N, C-alpha and C positions, 0 to 999 in steps of 0.2 A: 262404343269403341270396339273395334274388332279384337278378337281373341288372338293372343300371340302364342305361337307354338314354340316349344323348346327343342324341337328336333335338331336344328342346326347347332345349337349350343351343346346339346348332349352328344352329338356326333363329334364335335371338336374335342370334348373331354375324352370320349372313347378313343379317338385317333391319337391323342396325346398319350393316353395310357398304353396303347399298343406300341407307340414309338419308344416308350420307356422300357417295354419288355422285349425290345429287339435283341436277338441273340440268345434268348432263353430257349429251353428245350420243350418240345411237344406242346401240351396243353398250357404250359406256363407262358406261352407266347400267343395263343389264339383263343382261349376260352376266357371270356370277360371276367367272371368271378375269380377264377384261379389267377389270372393276370393281375388283378387288383391286389389280391393277397400277397402275391410274390413281389410286386413292386413296392408295396408298403413295407414288407419285411426287408427288402434290399435297402431301402432308405434308412430303416432302423439300424441295420448292420453298418451302413456307411457312416451314420452319425456316431455310433459307438466306437467304430474303428478310428475315426479321426481323433477321438479323445485318447484311445489306447496308444496311438502312434507316438504321442508325446511321452508317455510313460516308457514305451519300448526304447525310444532313442535315448532317454536319460539313463536307462539301465545299460545300454550299449556303451555310452560314454563313460560311465562309472567303471564298467568292466575293463575298458581300454586303459583308463587312467590307473586303475589298480594293478594291472599287469605291468605297466611301465614303471610304477612305483616299486613293485617287488623286484624288478631288475636292478633298481637303484637302492636296494636295501632299506626301504621304509614302507610302512603300511599305509593304506589309503587314508585311514582316519587321521593318522599323525600328519600325513602330508597336507590334507585339507585344513587341519588345525593350524599347522605352521604357516600356510598361506594366509589364513585369516588373521593370525597374529602379526604377520609381516605387512598386512594391508594390501596384498596383491589381489586385485579384483578381476580375476579371469574366471569366466564361467566354465562349466564342465564341457560344453561343446568345444570351446577353443582349446582347453587343456587336452582333450582327447585328440584333437586335430594335430596339435604340437607333438604329442606323444607318438603319433603314428608317422608323421612326416618329417619331424626334426628331433631325433632322439638326443642329440647334443644340446639343443636348446632346452629340452625338457629336463636334462640332467642339471643344467644351471638353475632352473626353477626349483628342482628338488633340493639343491644345495641351500637356496634361500630358505626354504621351508624347514630344512634340517637345523640350520643355525637358530631359527626362532623357536623351534621345539626344544633344542638343547638349552637355550637361554632361559626358557620357562622352567625346565626341570632343575637347572642349577639355582635359580632364584627361589624355588620352592624348598630346596634343601638348606 
């Protein structure tokens, strides 16, 4: 059986690696060893940043909800507690969107939360 050479496959791998490093600067784009290290590191950062993006957006939504709550004289924690007691199942993404785009609608949601927080405190006394 004739011996198969791997030159075509290795060239394909190399070509793919250089395609991935397109746009990189200096040796990070054309020196094979450096290209491989750079591409692997870039993939690692991309993976981690996809996870971090979720955390960053949640923080942003909480920040927006909190500022809208403060304008309506209630703290974020009491607001979320009141919504939970009222059985309102809106996630933070939707609440933040309502707070930014429809302040009057958000005010009515805050009123629902406030009534349930007041009912809870009066029942405890």
